C-alpha positions as CSV (number, residue, x, y, z in Angstrom):
1,X,-65.6,-77.7,-127.6
2,X,-67.4,-78.9,-130.7
3,X,-70.5,-77.2,-132.2
4,X,-72.2,-79.2,-134.8
5,X,-74.6,-76.6,-136.1
6,X,-74.0,-72.8,-136.2
7,X,-77.6,-71.8,-135.4
8,X,-77.6,-73.6,-132.0
9,X,-77.9,-71.4,-128.9
10,X,-75.5,-73.6,-126.9
11,X,-72.4,-75.5,-127.9
12,X,-72.4,-79.2,-127.7
13,X,-69.9,-80.1,-125.0
14,X,-69.4,-82.7,-122.4
15,X,-70.9,-80.3,-119.8
16,X,-74.1,-79.5,-121.8
17,X,-75.3,-83.0,-122.7
18,X,-77.1,-85.1,-120.2
19,X,-77.2,-88.9,-120.5
20,X,-80.1,-90.9,-119.5
21,X,-81.5,-94.5,-119.6
22,X,-85.0,-95.5,-120.6
23,X,-86.9,-98.7,-120.1
24,X,-90.4,-99.6,-121.3
25,X,-90.6,-102.0,-118.4
26,X,-90.3,-105.1,-120.5
27,X,-91.0,-108.5,-118.7
28,X,-87.5,-109.9,-118.3
29,X,-85.8,-113.3,-118.5
30,X,-84.3,-115.1,-115.5
31,X,-80.9,-116.8,-115.5
32,X,-82.5,-120.1,-116.9
33,X,-84.2,-118.3,-119.8
34,X,-87.7,-118.4,-118.3
35,X,-89.8,-115.3,-117.8
36,X,-89.6,-113.4,-114.6
37,X,-92.9,-112.5,-113.0
38,X,-94.3,-109.0,-113.6
39,X,-93.5,-108.1,-109.9
40,X,-89.9,-109.4,-110.2
41,X,-89.4,-107.5,-113.5
42,X,-90.5,-104.2,-111.8
43,X,-88.2,-104.9,-108.9
44,X,-85.3,-105.5,-111.3
45,X,-85.7,-102.2,-113.0
46,X,-85.7,-100.4,-109.7
47,X,-82.3,-102.0,-109.0
48,X,-81.1,-100.9,-112.4
49,X,-82.1,-97.3,-111.5
50,X,-80.1,-97.6,-108.3
51,X,-77.0,-98.7,-110.2
52,X,-77.5,-95.8,-112.7
53,X,-77.8,-93.3,-109.8
54,X,-74.6,-94.6,-108.1
55,X,-72.6,-94.4,-111.4
56,X,-73.6,-90.8,-112.2
57,X,-76.1,-91.3,-115.0
58,X,-78.2,-88.1,-115.2
59,X,-81.7,-89.4,-115.8
60,X,-83.8,-92.6,-115.6
61,X,-87.2,-92.9,-117.4
62,X,-89.9,-95.5,-117.2
63,X,-92.5,-96.1,-119.9
64,X,-96.2,-96.7,-119.6
65,X,-97.9,-99.7,-121.4
66,X,-101.0,-101.8,-120.9
67,X,-99.9,-105.0,-122.7
68,X,-98.9,-108.5,-121.6
69,X,-95.2,-108.1,-122.7
70,X,-94.7,-105.1,-120.4
71,X,-94.7,-105.0,-116.5
72,X,-95.2,-101.3,-116.0
73,X,-98.6,-99.7,-116.4
74,X,-98.2,-97.0,-113.7
75,X,-94.7,-95.5,-114.2
76,X,-95.1,-92.8,-111.6
77,X,-95.7,-95.4,-108.9
78,X,-92.4,-97.2,-110.0
79,X,-90.6,-93.8,-110.0
80,X,-91.8,-93.2,-106.4
81,X,-90.1,-96.5,-105.4
82,X,-87.0,-95.5,-107.2
83,X,-87.0,-92.1,-105.5
84,X,-86.7,-93.6,-102.1
85,X,-83.6,-95.7,-103.2
86,X,-81.7,-93.0,-105.1
87,X,-80.2,-89.6,-104.3
88,X,-79.4,-87.6,-107.4
89,X,-80.7,-89.1,-110.7
90,X,-83.6,-87.3,-112.4
91,X,-86.7,-89.4,-112.7
92,X,-89.1,-89.2,-115.6
93,X,-91.6,-91.2,-117.7
94,X,-91.0,-92.4,-121.2
95,X,-93.9,-91.5,-121.8
96,X,-97.0,-90.6,-119.7
97,X,-99.8,-91.3,-122.2
98,X,-101.6,-88.0,-121.4
99,X,-104.4,-88.5,-124.0
100,X,-105.9,-91.3,-121.9
101,X,-105.0,-89.9,-118.5
102,X,-106.3,-87.0,-116.5
103,X,-103.9,-84.0,-116.3
104,X,-105.0,-83.2,-112.7
105,X,-104.3,-86.6,-111.4
106,X,-101.1,-86.9,-113.4
107,X,-99.9,-83.6,-111.9
108,X,-100.6,-84.9,-108.4
109,X,-98.7,-88.1,-109.0
110,X,-95.7,-86.3,-110.4
111,X,-95.7,-83.8,-107.5
112,X,-95.7,-86.7,-105.1
113,X,-92.7,-88.3,-106.9
114,X,-91.1,-84.9,-106.8
115,X,-91.6,-84.7,-103.0
116,X,-90.2,-88.2,-102.4
117,X,-87.1,-87.5,-104.7
118,X,-86.3,-84.1,-103.3
119,X,-87.3,-82.2,-106.6
120,X,-86.0,-84.7,-109.2
121,X,-89.2,-85.5,-111.0
122,X,-89.6,-84.7,-114.7
123,X,-92.7,-85.3,-116.8
124,X,-92.4,-86.6,-120.4
125,X,-95.8,-86.4,-122.0
126,X,-96.9,-88.1,-125.2
127,X,-99.7,-89.7,-127.1
128,X,-98.1,-93.2,-126.9
129,X,-97.2,-95.6,-129.6
130,X,-99.8,-98.1,-128.5
131,X,-103.6,-97.7,-128.2
132,X,-104.6,-100.2,-125.5
133,X,-105.1,-97.4,-122.9
134,X,-107.8,-95.7,-124.8
135,X,-110.6,-98.4,-124.6
136,X,-109.2,-99.5,-121.2
137,X,-110.0,-96.1,-119.7
138,X,-113.1,-95.3,-121.8
139,X,-111.7,-93.0,-124.5
140,X,-112.7,-92.9,-128.1
141,X,-109.8,-93.3,-130.6
142,X,-111.7,-90.9,-132.9
143,X,-110.8,-88.2,-130.4
144,X,-107.1,-89.1,-130.5
145,X,-105.8,-85.7,-131.6
146,X,-108.3,-83.6,-129.6
147,X,-107.6,-85.5,-126.4
148,X,-103.9,-84.7,-126.5
149,X,-104.3,-81.2,-127.6
150,X,-106.7,-80.2,-124.8
151,X,-105.0,-82.2,-122.1
152,X,-101.6,-80.8,-123.0
153,X,-103.1,-77.3,-122.8
154,X,-104.5,-78.0,-119.4
155,X,-101.2,-79.5,-118.3
156,X,-99.5,-76.3,-119.3
157,X,-101.9,-74.2,-117.1
158,X,-101.3,-76.5,-114.1
159,X,-97.5,-76.0,-114.1
160,X,-97.4,-72.5,-112.6
161,X,-99.0,-74.2,-109.5
162,X,-101.6,-71.4,-109.0
163,X,-105.4,-71.7,-109.1
164,X,-106.6,-72.7,-112.6
165,X,-109.9,-72.0,-114.4
166,X,-110.3,-74.1,-117.5
167,X,-113.0,-75.3,-119.8
168,X,-112.7,-78.0,-122.5
169,X,-114.6,-80.9,-124.0
170,X,-112.6,-83.9,-122.8
171,X,-113.0,-83.5,-119.1
172,X,-115.0,-81.5,-116.5
173,X,-114.2,-77.8,-116.3
174,X,-112.1,-76.4,-113.5
175,X,-113.0,-73.3,-111.5
176,X,-110.2,-71.7,-109.5
177,X,-108.9,-75.2,-108.8
178,X,-105.7,-75.5,-106.8
179,X,-103.6,-78.7,-106.7
180,X,-101.5,-80.3,-103.9
181,X,-98.8,-81.1,-103.1
182,X,-96.8,-78.3,-104.6
183,X,-93.4,-79.3,-106.1
184,X,-90.0,-78.8,-104.5
185,X,-88.9,-76.0,-106.9
186,X,-92.3,-74.6,-107.9
187,X,-92.5,-76.1,-111.4
188,X,-92.2,-79.5,-113.1
189,X,-89.7,-79.8,-115.9
190,X,-91.8,-81.1,-118.9
191,X,-90.7,-82.7,-122.1
192,X,-93.0,-83.9,-125.0
193,X,-92.1,-87.1,-126.7
194,X,-92.3,-86.5,-130.5
195,X,-92.0,-89.1,-133.2
196,X,-91.4,-86.8,-136.2
197,X,-94.6,-84.9,-136.8
198,X,-94.0,-81.2,-137.7
199,X,-97.3,-80.3,-136.0
200,X,-96.1,-82.0,-132.8
201,X,-92.8,-80.1,-132.9
202,X,-94.6,-76.7,-133.3
203,X,-97.0,-77.6,-130.5
204,X,-94.1,-78.4,-128.2
205,X,-92.5,-75.1,-129.0
206,X,-95.7,-73.2,-128.4
207,X,-95.8,-74.4,-124.8
208,X,-92.1,-73.9,-124.2
209,X,-91.6,-77.6,-123.4
210,X,-88.5,-79.6,-124.0
211,X,-88.5,-81.6,-127.3
212,X,-87.7,-85.3,-126.8
213,X,-87.3,-86.9,-130.2
214,X,-88.1,-90.6,-130.4
215,X,-85.6,-91.7,-133.1
216,X,-86.1,-95.5,-133.4
217,X,-85.0,-96.1,-136.9
218,X,-83.0,-94.6,-139.8
219,X,-80.0,-92.2,-139.7
220,X,-80.4,-89.6,-136.9
221,X,-79.5,-86.8,-139.3
222,X,-83.0,-87.1,-140.9
223,X,-84.4,-85.3,-137.8
224,X,-82.3,-82.2,-138.4
225,X,-85.3,-80.4,-140.1
226,X,-87.5,-81.0,-137.1
227,X,-84.8,-79.6,-134.8
228,X,-84.5,-76.5,-137.1
229,X,-88.3,-76.2,-137.0
230,X,-88.3,-76.3,-133.2
231,X,-85.7,-73.5,-133.0
232,X,-87.6,-71.3,-135.6
233,X,-90.9,-71.9,-133.9
234,X,-89.5,-71.0,-130.4
235,X,-88.2,-67.7,-131.9
236,X,-91.4,-66.8,-133.7
237,X,-93.6,-67.8,-130.8
238,X,-91.5,-66.1,-128.2
239,X,-91.4,-69.0,-125.8
240,X,-88.4,-70.2,-123.8
241,X,-85.7,-72.3,-125.6
242,X,-85.2,-75.7,-124.1
243,X,-82.5,-78.3,-124.7
244,X,-83.5,-81.0,-127.3
245,X,-83.3,-84.7,-126.3
246,X,-83.1,-87.9,-128.3
247,X,-84.5,-91.3,-127.2
248,X,-83.2,-94.3,-129.1
249,X,-82.8,-98.0,-128.6
250,X,-79.5,-99.7,-127.7
251,X,-77.7,-102.2,-125.6
252,X,-74.2,-102.4,-124.2
253,X,-72.1,-105.6,-123.5
254,X,-68.4,-106.3,-123.1
255,X,-68.0,-106.8,-126.9
256,X,-69.8,-106.0,-130.1
257,X,-70.4,-109.6,-130.8
258,X,-71.9,-110.3,-127.4
259,X,-74.2,-107.3,-127.5
260,X,-75.5,-108.1,-131.0
261,X,-76.1,-111.8,-130.2
262,X,-78.0,-111.0,-127.1
263,X,-80.1,-108.2,-128.6
264,X,-80.9,-109.3,-132.1
265,X,-83.4,-112.1,-131.5
266,X,-85.3,-110.0,-128.9
267,X,-85.1,-106.9,-131.0
268,X,-86.5,-108.9,-134.0
269,X,-89.2,-110.6,-132.0
270,X,-90.5,-107.3,-130.7
271,X,-90.4,-105.4,-134.0
272,X,-91.9,-108.3,-135.9
273,X,-94.8,-108.6,-133.4
274,X,-95.6,-104.9,-133.6
275,X,-95.3,-105.1,-137.4
276,X,-97.9,-107.9,-137.6
277,X,-100.2,-105.9,-135.4
278,X,-99.9,-102.8,-137.5
279,X,-99.9,-104.5,-140.9
280,X,-96.2,-104.0,-141.9
281,X,-95.3,-106.5,-144.5
282,X,-91.5,-106.5,-143.8
283,X,-89.9,-108.6,-141.0
284,X,-86.7,-107.5,-139.5
285,X,-83.7,-109.3,-141.0
286,X,-80.1,-109.6,-139.7
287,X,-79.1,-107.3,-142.5
288,X,-81.6,-104.7,-141.3
289,X,-80.3,-105.0,-137.8
290,X,-76.7,-104.6,-138.8
291,X,-77.5,-101.6,-140.9
292,X,-79.2,-99.9,-138.0
293,X,-76.3,-100.7,-135.7
294,X,-73.8,-99.4,-138.3
295,X,-75.4,-96.1,-139.4
296,X,-79.0,-96.0,-138.1
297,X,-80.5,-95.3,-134.7
298,X,-79.6,-98.5,-132.8
299,X,-76.7,-98.1,-130.4
300,X,-75.5,-101.6,-129.8
301,X,-72.1,-103.0,-129.1
302,X,-69.1,-102.6,-126.7
303,X,-68.8,-99.4,-124.6
304,X,-66.4,-98.0,-127.2
305,X,-68.6,-98.6,-130.1
306,X,-71.7,-97.2,-128.4
307,X,-69.8,-94.2,-127.1
308,X,-68.5,-93.2,-130.5
309,X,-72.0,-93.4,-132.0
310,X,-73.7,-91.4,-129.2
311,X,-71.0,-88.7,-129.5
312,X,-71.6,-88.6,-133.3
313,X,-75.3,-88.2,-132.9
314,X,-74.9,-85.5,-130.2
315,X,-72.6,-83.5,-132.5
316,X,-74.8,-84.0,-135.6
317,X,-78.0,-82.9,-133.9
318,X,-76.8,-80.5,-131.4
319,X,-78.8,-82.1,-128.6
320,X,-78.8,-81.5,-124.9
321,X,-79.7,-85.0,-123.8
322,X,-79.4,-88.5,-125.0
323,X,-81.5,-91.3,-123.5
324,X,-80.8,-94.9,-124.5
325,X,-83.6,-97.4,-124.4
326,X,-81.5,-100.1,-122.9
327,X,-84.1,-102.9,-122.8
328,X,-85.7,-104.2,-126.0
329,X,-88.0,-107.2,-125.5
330,X,-87.5,-110.0,-122.9
331,X,-83.8,-109.5,-122.2
332,X,-81.9,-111.5,-119.5
333,X,-82.1,-109.5,-116.3
334,X,-78.4,-110.0,-115.5
335,X,-77.3,-108.8,-118.9
336,X,-79.4,-105.7,-118.5
337,X,-77.9,-104.9,-115.1
338,X,-74.5,-105.2,-116.6
339,X,-75.5,-103.0,-119.5
340,X,-76.5,-100.3,-117.1
341,X,-73.2,-100.7,-115.3
342,X,-71.3,-100.4,-118.5
343,X,-73.3,-97.4,-119.7
344,X,-72.7,-95.4,-116.5
345,X,-69.1,-96.4,-115.8
346,X,-67.7,-96.6,-119.3
347,X,-70.0,-95.2,-122.1
348,X,-70.9,-91.9,-120.6
349,X,-67.3,-91.0,-119.6
350,X,-66.1,-92.0,-123.1
351,X,-68.8,-89.8,-124.7
352,X,-67.8,-86.9,-122.5
353,X,-64.2,-87.3,-123.4
354,X,-65.0,-87.3,-127.2
355,X,-67.2,-84.2,-126.9
356,X,-64.6,-82.4,-124.9
357,X,-62.0,-83.0,-127.5
């Protein structure tokens, strides 16, 4: 039993860490190097979730995007399909962009997934790293912070599944409104995806939600102050302590060399494209990639390499869940299916063995 930080309320062991897989629903490649259709890409990720379920992976999350390089714009609909093909794996979003959504409709969608899955639905709420959904659904980016603050507040009031009266500025008021269907266990597990803002950490603690840290670059230990802040805020606010999760990119293949050669060009293309859109001057180099793979937040390599790095992060941060974003860009569909298989059959057991020792 290995405890990385003395102030934790639970020790980090193989029994207290859950292991999940994330996908943003990238449009994938076929065996000849061409692009799969959007429909085929969605069907492929459903098959990936089935593999993960069969191999004992704890959770599978699907992202929401409204861009040409991603196939999934309605993750809860995809999760509903996965629910009918799986039996035990927890199903969540990564993330639901609550700012440009309606909490009432979002609750109804999640409750439906929960019904189809026998109580396995989990909501992961966030503001999203892209902004296409705001003009698409008629929201003003000037209200970016207000939209999330008000809608997360309303979401928290819906979770007890009792009639709600609520008034705000971002949607019509509710007067003794009751929502259906009710969930299997009476309450949806909710996480909030946080990229490293102290305000977001405190907000998450205020509502007693799980903290899902999106660590997509740099050494994981730089997030220790945010984890400490979450624990302090929970204590001061008197809300319920929840496990902390980490979401980071990675990819598993039979060898380190194969994993890196498959991932690097897609990883670079994706990051460089986002960089151009957001005005970053620096393009990703192979040296950048190797540094992230060695000591940053990129978990790429053979099962042994990836397992050692995940275990190190779990111990360093004292987390209760680790989700690997196993697809980055237009990856070959067959390679991704194999990555899911390796993650469930080899990586997760190896991490558990390391933590248990």
